[in-house]
Short mmCIF file of the C-alpha atoms (twelve columns), coordinates in Angstrom:
data_MODEL
# 
_entry.id   MODEL 
# 
loop_
_atom_site.group_PDB 
_atom_site.id 
_atom_site.type_symbol 
_atom_site.label_atom_id 
_atom_site.label_alt_id 
_atom_site.label_comp_id 
_atom_site.label_asym_id 
_atom_site.label_seq_id 
_atom_site.Cartn_x 
_atom_site.Cartn_y 
_atom_site.Cartn_z 
_atom_site.pdbx_PDB_model_num 
ATOM 1   C CA . UNK A 1   0.543   2.248   8.662   1 
ATOM 2   C CA . UNK A 2   -2.431  2.962   6.404   1 
ATOM 3   C CA . UNK A 3   -2.637  0.756   3.334   1 
ATOM 4   C CA . UNK A 4   -3.805  1.835   -0.084  1 
ATOM 5   C CA . UNK A 5   -6.926  -0.298  0.253   1 
ATOM 6   C CA . UNK A 6   -7.775  1.454   3.569   1 
ATOM 7   C CA . UNK A 7   -7.477  4.834   1.849   1 
ATOM 8   C CA . UNK A 8   -9.678  3.627   -1.027  1 
ATOM 9   C CA . UNK A 9   -12.297 2.289   1.404   1 
ATOM 10  C CA . UNK A 10  -12.238 5.533   3.400   1 
ATOM 11  C CA . UNK A 11  -12.659 7.572   0.220   1 
ATOM 12  C CA . UNK A 12  -15.576 5.392   -0.893  1 
ATOM 13  C CA . UNK A 13  -17.267 5.665   2.516   1 
ATOM 14  C CA . UNK A 14  -16.886 9.466   2.479   1 
ATOM 15  C CA . UNK A 15  -18.504 9.639   -0.972  1 
ATOM 16  C CA . UNK A 16  -21.341 7.378   0.146   1 
ATOM 17  C CA . UNK A 17  -21.919 9.650   3.160   1 
ATOM 18  C CA . UNK A 18  -22.288 12.711  0.917   1 
ATOM 19  C CA . UNK A 19  -24.711 10.908  -1.359  1 
ATOM 20  C CA . UNK A 20  -26.700 9.575   1.600   1 
ATOM 21  C CA . UNK A 21  -27.084 13.082  3.059   1 
ATOM 22  C CA . UNK A 22  -28.347 14.301  -0.327  1 
ATOM 23  C CA . UNK A 23  -30.914 11.515  -0.410  1 
ATOM 24  C CA . UNK A 24  -32.149 12.358  3.091   1 
ATOM 25  C CA . UNK A 25  -32.340 16.025  2.176   1 
ATOM 26  C CA . UNK A 26  -34.285 15.159  -0.976  1 
ATOM 27  C CA . UNK A 27  -36.683 12.909  0.942   1 
ATOM 28  C CA . UNK A 28  -37.488 15.694  3.402   1 
ATOM 29  C CA . UNK A 29  -38.395 18.124  0.635   1 
ATOM 30  C CA . UNK A 30  -41.496 17.766  -1.448  1 
ATOM 31  C CA . UNK A 31  -40.553 16.109  -4.689  1 
ATOM 32  C CA . UNK A 32  -41.494 18.145  -7.671  1 
ATOM 33  C CA . UNK A 33  -41.109 17.120  -11.263 1 
ATOM 34  C CA . UNK A 34  -37.850 19.034  -11.699 1 
ATOM 35  C CA . UNK A 35  -36.438 17.375  -8.577  1 
ATOM 36  C CA . UNK A 36  -37.044 13.913  -10.027 1 
ATOM 37  C CA . UNK A 37  -34.116 14.266  -12.412 1 
ATOM 38  C CA . UNK A 38  -31.879 15.234  -9.502  1 
ATOM 39  C CA . UNK A 39  -32.993 12.162  -7.559  1 
ATOM 40  C CA . UNK A 40  -32.381 9.905   -10.551 1 
ATOM 41  C CA . UNK A 41  -28.967 11.509  -10.892 1 
ATOM 42  C CA . UNK A 42  -28.205 10.707  -7.252  1 
ATOM 43  C CA . UNK A 43  -29.307 7.103   -7.753  1 
ATOM 44  C CA . UNK A 44  -27.093 6.892   -10.821 1 
ATOM 45  C CA . UNK A 45  -24.166 8.256   -8.798  1 
ATOM 46  C CA . UNK A 46  -24.766 5.598   -6.153  1 
ATOM 47  C CA . UNK A 47  -24.823 2.841   -8.782  1 
ATOM 48  C CA . UNK A 48  -21.620 4.124   -10.359 1 
ATOM 49  C CA . UNK A 49  -19.968 4.450   -6.948  1 
ATOM 50  C CA . UNK A 50  -20.959 0.937   -5.937  1 
ATOM 51  C CA . UNK A 51  -19.646 -0.464  -9.218  1 
ATOM 52  C CA . UNK A 52  -16.410 1.545   -8.797  1 
ATOM 53  C CA . UNK A 53  -15.952 0.417   -5.194  1 
ATOM 54  C CA . UNK A 54  -16.568 -3.209  -6.151  1 
ATOM 55  C CA . UNK A 55  -13.990 -3.035  -8.941  1 
ATOM 56  C CA . UNK A 56  -11.478 -1.377  -6.612  1 
ATOM 57  C CA . UNK A 57  -12.017 -3.913  -3.843  1 
ATOM 58  C CA . UNK A 58  -11.692 -6.796  -6.268  1 
ATOM 59  C CA . UNK A 59  -8.449  -5.204  -7.488  1 
ATOM 60  C CA . UNK A 60  -6.955  -5.187  -3.959  1 
ATOM 61  C CA . UNK A 61  -3.759  -7.136  -4.294  1 
ATOM 62  C CA . UNK A 62  -2.610  -9.979  -2.127  1 
ATOM 63  C CA . UNK A 63  0.867   -11.095 -1.140  1 
ATOM 64  C CA . UNK A 64  1.932   -14.133 -3.128  1 
ATOM 65  C CA . UNK A 65  4.786   -16.463 -2.222  1 
ATOM 66  C CA . UNK A 66  7.323   -17.233 -4.938  1 
ATOM 67  C CA . UNK A 67  6.618   -20.941 -4.461  1 
ATOM 68  C CA . UNK A 68  3.017   -20.279 -5.568  1 
ATOM 69  C CA . UNK A 69  4.291   -18.413 -8.648  1 
ATOM 70  C CA . UNK A 70  6.397   -21.447 -9.515  1 
ATOM 71  C CA . UNK A 71  3.293   -23.655 -9.425  1 
ATOM 72  C CA . UNK A 72  1.960   -21.764 -12.467 1 
ATOM 73  C CA . UNK A 73  4.417   -22.954 -15.105 1 
ATOM 74  C CA . UNK A 74  2.134   -24.384 -17.755 1 
ATOM 75  C CA . UNK A 75  0.993   -22.595 -20.904 1 
ATOM 76  C CA . UNK A 76  -2.523  -22.631 -19.414 1 
ATOM 77  C CA . UNK A 77  -1.412  -20.674 -16.338 1 
ATOM 78  C CA . UNK A 78  1.557   -18.337 -16.675 1 
ATOM 79  C CA . UNK A 79  2.574   -16.296 -13.638 1 
ATOM 80  C CA . UNK A 80  5.748   -14.216 -13.595 1 
ATOM 81  C CA . UNK A 81  7.376   -11.787 -11.201 1 
ATOM 82  C CA . UNK A 82  8.543   -8.373  -12.393 1 
ATOM 83  C CA . UNK A 83  9.817   -5.718  -10.005 1 
ATOM 84  C CA . UNK A 84  8.473   -7.683  -7.001  1 
ATOM 85  C CA . UNK A 85  4.946   -7.748  -8.445  1 
ATOM 86  C CA . UNK A 86  3.170   -10.881 -9.609  1 
ATOM 87  C CA . UNK A 87  1.439   -10.974 -12.985 1 
ATOM 88  C CA . UNK A 88  -0.854  -13.530 -14.597 1 
ATOM 89  C CA . UNK A 89  0.084   -13.372 -18.280 1 
ATOM 90  C CA . UNK A 90  -1.962  -16.362 -19.402 1 
ATOM 91  C CA . UNK A 91  -4.375  -14.267 -21.474 1 
ATOM 92  C CA . UNK A 92  -1.694  -11.854 -22.658 1 
ATOM 93  C CA . UNK A 93  0.536   -14.516 -24.220 1 
ATOM 94  C CA . UNK A 94  -1.700  -14.813 -27.283 1 
ATOM 95  C CA . UNK A 95  -1.469  -11.072 -28.066 1 
ATOM 96  C CA . UNK A 96  2.160   -10.449 -27.063 1 
ATOM 97  C CA . UNK A 97  3.874   -8.718  -30.017 1 
ATOM 98  C CA . UNK A 98  6.974   -10.887 -29.668 1 
ATOM 99  C CA . UNK A 99  4.978   -14.112 -29.535 1 
ATOM 100 C CA . UNK A 100 3.774   -16.434 -26.815 1 
ATOM 101 C CA . UNK A 101 7.056   -18.352 -26.680 1 
ATOM 102 C CA . UNK A 102 8.810   -15.376 -25.093 1 
ATOM 103 C CA . UNK A 103 6.350   -15.238 -22.212 1 
ATOM 104 C CA . UNK A 104 6.251   -19.018 -21.896 1 
ATOM 105 C CA . UNK A 105 10.034  -19.066 -21.490 1 
ATOM 106 C CA . UNK A 106 9.684   -16.972 -18.303 1 
ATOM 107 C CA . UNK A 107 6.668   -18.610 -16.657 1 
ATOM 108 C CA . UNK A 108 7.087   -19.252 -12.960 1 
ATOM 109 C CA . UNK A 109 10.205  -17.067 -12.785 1 
ATOM 110 C CA . UNK A 110 11.355  -13.515 -12.100 1 
ATOM 111 C CA . UNK A 111 11.238  -11.871 -15.531 1 
ATOM 112 C CA . UNK A 112 12.384  -8.415  -14.418 1 
ATOM 113 C CA . UNK A 113 15.753  -8.559  -16.175 1 
ATOM 114 C CA . UNK A 114 14.225  -10.001 -19.355 1 
ATOM 115 C CA . UNK A 115 11.550  -7.286  -19.441 1 
ATOM 116 C CA . UNK A 116 14.059  -4.503  -18.847 1 
ATOM 117 C CA . UNK A 117 16.584  -5.975  -21.300 1 
ATOM 118 C CA . UNK A 118 14.198  -5.579  -24.225 1 
ATOM 119 C CA . UNK A 119 13.539  -1.920  -23.428 1 
ATOM 120 C CA . UNK A 120 9.741   -1.848  -23.506 1 
ATOM 121 C CA . UNK A 121 7.764   1.322   -24.226 1 
ATOM 122 C CA . UNK A 122 5.896   3.232   -21.525 1 
ATOM 123 C CA . UNK A 123 2.653   1.809   -22.929 1 
ATOM 124 C CA . UNK A 124 3.946   -1.726  -22.353 1 
ATOM 125 C CA . UNK A 125 5.022   -0.810  -18.833 1 
ATOM 126 C CA . UNK A 126 1.591   0.690   -18.111 1 
ATOM 127 C CA . UNK A 127 -0.136  -2.362  -19.611 1 
ATOM 128 C CA . UNK A 128 1.401   -4.581  -16.942 1 
ATOM 129 C CA . UNK A 129 -0.940  -3.224  -14.258 1 
ATOM 130 C CA . UNK A 130 -3.916  -4.806  -16.058 1 
ATOM 131 C CA . UNK A 131 -2.386  -8.233  -15.452 1 
ATOM 132 C CA . UNK A 132 -1.091  -7.698  -11.908 1 
ATOM 133 C CA . UNK A 133 -2.620  -10.144 -9.438  1 
ATOM 134 C CA . UNK A 134 -0.503  -9.441  -6.386  1 
ATOM 135 C CA . UNK A 135 2.792   -8.462  -4.863  1 
ATOM 136 C CA . UNK A 136 5.634   -10.767 -4.035  1 
ATOM 137 C CA . UNK A 137 5.613   -11.794 -0.374  1 
ATOM 138 C CA . UNK A 138 7.919   -9.727  1.826   1 
ATOM 139 C CA . UNK A 139 9.902   -12.788 2.951   1 
ATOM 140 C CA . UNK A 140 10.654  -13.711 -0.662  1 
ATOM 141 C CA . UNK A 141 11.783  -10.164 -1.441  1 
ATOM 142 C CA . UNK A 142 14.206  -10.264 1.499   1 
ATOM 143 C CA . UNK A 143 15.438  -13.721 0.480   1 
ATOM 144 C CA . UNK A 144 16.636  -12.552 -2.965  1 
ATOM 145 C CA . UNK A 145 17.954  -13.685 -5.375  1 
ATOM 146 C CA . UNK A 146 14.825  -15.212 -6.798  1 
ATOM 147 C CA . UNK A 147 15.303  -17.836 -9.465  1 
ATOM 148 C CA . UNK A 148 15.746  -16.211 -12.830 1 
ATOM 149 C CA . UNK A 149 16.307  -17.677 -16.227 1 
ATOM 150 C CA . UNK A 150 19.419  -16.075 -17.628 1 
ATOM 151 C CA . UNK A 151 19.392  -14.306 -20.955 1 
ATOM 152 C CA . UNK A 152 20.766  -16.949 -23.278 1 
ATOM 153 C CA . UNK A 153 21.517  -16.790 -26.990 1 
ATOM 154 C CA . UNK A 154 18.537  -19.096 -27.560 1 
ATOM 155 C CA . UNK A 155 16.142  -16.729 -25.755 1 
ATOM 156 C CA . UNK A 156 17.710  -13.785 -27.542 1 
ATOM 157 C CA . UNK A 157 17.051  -15.447 -30.892 1 
ATOM 158 C CA . UNK A 158 13.491  -16.320 -29.895 1 
ATOM 159 C CA . UNK A 159 12.861  -12.692 -29.044 1 
ATOM 160 C CA . UNK A 160 14.179  -11.321 -32.271 1 
ATOM 161 C CA . UNK A 161 13.486  -14.072 -34.833 1 
ATOM 162 C CA . UNK A 162 10.335  -12.367 -36.085 1 
ATOM 163 C CA . UNK A 163 12.031  -8.985  -36.318 1 
ATOM 164 C CA . UNK A 164 15.062  -10.424 -38.116 1 
ATOM 165 C CA . UNK A 165 12.835  -12.347 -40.533 1 
ATOM 166 C CA . UNK A 166 10.856  -9.165  -41.292 1 
ATOM 167 C CA . UNK A 167 14.026  -7.181  -41.981 1 
ATOM 168 C CA . UNK A 168 15.316  -9.889  -44.341 1 
ATOM 169 C CA . UNK A 169 12.024  -10.000 -46.271 1 
ATOM 170 C CA . UNK A 170 11.876  -6.209  -46.583 1 
ATOM 171 C CA . UNK A 171 15.531  -6.119  -47.696 1 
ATOM 172 C CA . UNK A 172 14.903  -8.715  -50.399 1 
ATOM 173 C CA . UNK A 173 11.764  -6.902  -51.567 1 
ATOM 174 C CA . UNK A 174 13.601  -3.577  -51.769 1 
ATOM 175 C CA . UNK A 175 16.489  -5.184  -53.651 1 
ATOM 176 C CA . UNK A 176 14.168  -6.746  -56.189 1 
ATOM 177 C CA . UNK A 177 12.201  -3.519  -56.576 1 
ATOM 178 C CA . UNK A 178 15.386  -1.515  -57.108 1 
ATOM 179 C CA . UNK A 179 16.784  -4.071  -59.589 1 
ATOM 180 C CA . UNK A 180 13.646  -4.167  -61.753 1 
ATOM 181 C CA . UNK A 181 12.809  -0.496  -61.437 1 
# 
């Protein structure tokens, strides 16, 4: 079975082959002033391709055991599982719209149900890939259920305390505005 990383590597090697043949062709011809820009363009393509291939290879994902996910349960290292993928949300916790406490409540656990319960936007779903560090190990997927923290009233209140507070403030402001209008 061909993996995604094998396909990426094959694609990169094919592109490098095309660029290499262009370089050889250019070296065999006499280089005129107008050809210099073409050669610089080829060199730029090679640099871009090398940078792209490096970023893709560094993005190749590894299989992570659930026990390793559970080792990252501090606020300085937050790993969670969602849909059998492992995410490092340490950096994201400070910019999470619902607050860091929501992410911290799920660290080291499978947060799939929590994430789906809230009903995130497509942008939020797409944003997850930036924080993905691996996939859950096949043995852990087969051994389901993975430890999950159940949705409790406390977690529900944590999630919505900011939204509820905002609604109350806006309601009071509108009431006062209407009264003194």
